[in-house]
C-alpha positions in Angstrom: -3.2 -4.5 10.1 -4.8 -7.2 12.4 -2.4 -9.8 13.7 -2.4 -13.0 11.6 -4.1 -11.5 8.6 -1.0 -10.9 6.3 1.9 -13.0 5.2 5.4 -11.7 4.3 8.7 -13.3 3.8 11.8 -13.0 6.0 15.0 -14.5 4.6 17.8 -14.8 7.1 21.3 -14.9 5.6 23.6 -16.6 8.1 26.7 -17.0 5.9 28.5 -14.5 8.1 27.7 -16.0 11.5 29.1 -12.9 13.3 26.7 -10.6 11.5 23.6 -12.3 10.0 21.2 -10.3 7.9 17.4 -10.7 7.7 15.8 -9.5 4.4 12.1 -8.7 4.7 10.0 -9.0 1.6 6.5 -7.5 2.2 4.1 -7.1 -0.7 1.6 -5.0 1.2 2.8 -1.6 2.3 5.0 -2.8 5.1 2.1 -4.6 6.9 4.5 -6.8 8.9 7.5 -4.4 9.5 7.1 -4.5 13.3 6.9 -8.3 13.4 9.8 -8.7 11.0 11.9 -6.4 13.2 11.0 -8.3 16.3 11.9 -11.7 14.7 15.2 -10.4 13.3 16.2 -9.1 16.7 15.4 -12.5 18.3 17.5 -14.1 15.7 20.4 -11.7 16.2 20.1 -10.5 12.6 20.4 -7.0 11.1 17.1 -6.3 9.4 17.1 -5.0 5.8 14.0 -4.1 3.9 14.1 -6.0 0.6 12.3 -4.9 -2.5 9.3 -6.8 -3.8 6.5 -5.9 -6.2 3.4 -4.7 -4.3 0.2 -6.7 -4.5 -2.8 -5.0 -6.1 -5.4 -6.4 -3.8 -5.8 -7.4 -0.1 -5.7 -11.1 -0.5 -2.7 -12.3 -2.6 0.0 -12.0 0.1 0.2 -15.9 0.3 0.8 -16.1 -3.4 3.5 -13.5 -3.2 5.2 -15.4 -0.3 5.2 -18.8 -2.1 6.2 -17.4 -5.5 8.7 -15.0 -3.9 10.3 -17.9 -2.0 10.5 -19.9 -5.2 12.1 -17.0 -7.1 14.6 -16.3 -4.4 15.7 -20.0 -4.3 16.1 -20.1 -8.0 18.1 -16.8 -8.1 20.3 -17.8 -5.1 21.1 -21.1 -6.7 21.9 -19.5 -10.1 24.2 -16.9 -8.5 25.8 -19.5 -6.2 24.4 -17.8 -3.1 26.3 -14.6 -3.8 23.4 -12.3 -4.4 20.2 -11.6 -2.5 17.9 -10.5 -5.3 15.2 -8.0 -5.1 11.8 -9.2 -6.3 10.4 -6.1 -8.0 10.1 -8.1 -11.2 8.1 -10.9 -9.5 4.9 -11.7 -11.3 3.0 -14.1 -9.0 0.7 -16.5 -10.7 -2.3 -17.7 -8.6 -3.3 -20.2 -11.3 0.1 -21.7 -11.5 0.1 -22.2 -7.7 -3.4 -23.7 -7.7 -2.5 -26.6 -10.0 -0.1 -28.3 -7.6 -2.4 -27.6 -4.6 -5.4 -29.2 -6.3 -3.3 -32.4 -6.6 -1.9 -32.3 -3.1 -2.3 -35.7 -1.3 -5.0 -35.8 1.3 -6.9 -32.8 -0.2 -10.5 -33.3 -0.4 
């Protein structure tokens, strides 16, 4: 995959400062595995592949990252930060995301 053409999500759990863990959520066949490993190493974190539903096209990675981030935050808050959830049940909604973006200040 060409550099800069795909987004994925790296969540770094630093609750244990001695042994941080980086969870990599990639919705497109591990397209950013190498980059995630390099970043986790730079952050001193142990890299773990995290589960996320795979996108069905070549252009929704940004939607998966935004909706995945939203879902992770909601799940972490609900479990009081005790559980890093997998995102296999994530159903990204491009239209749901477009609404707030259309109303973003300074747009167009």
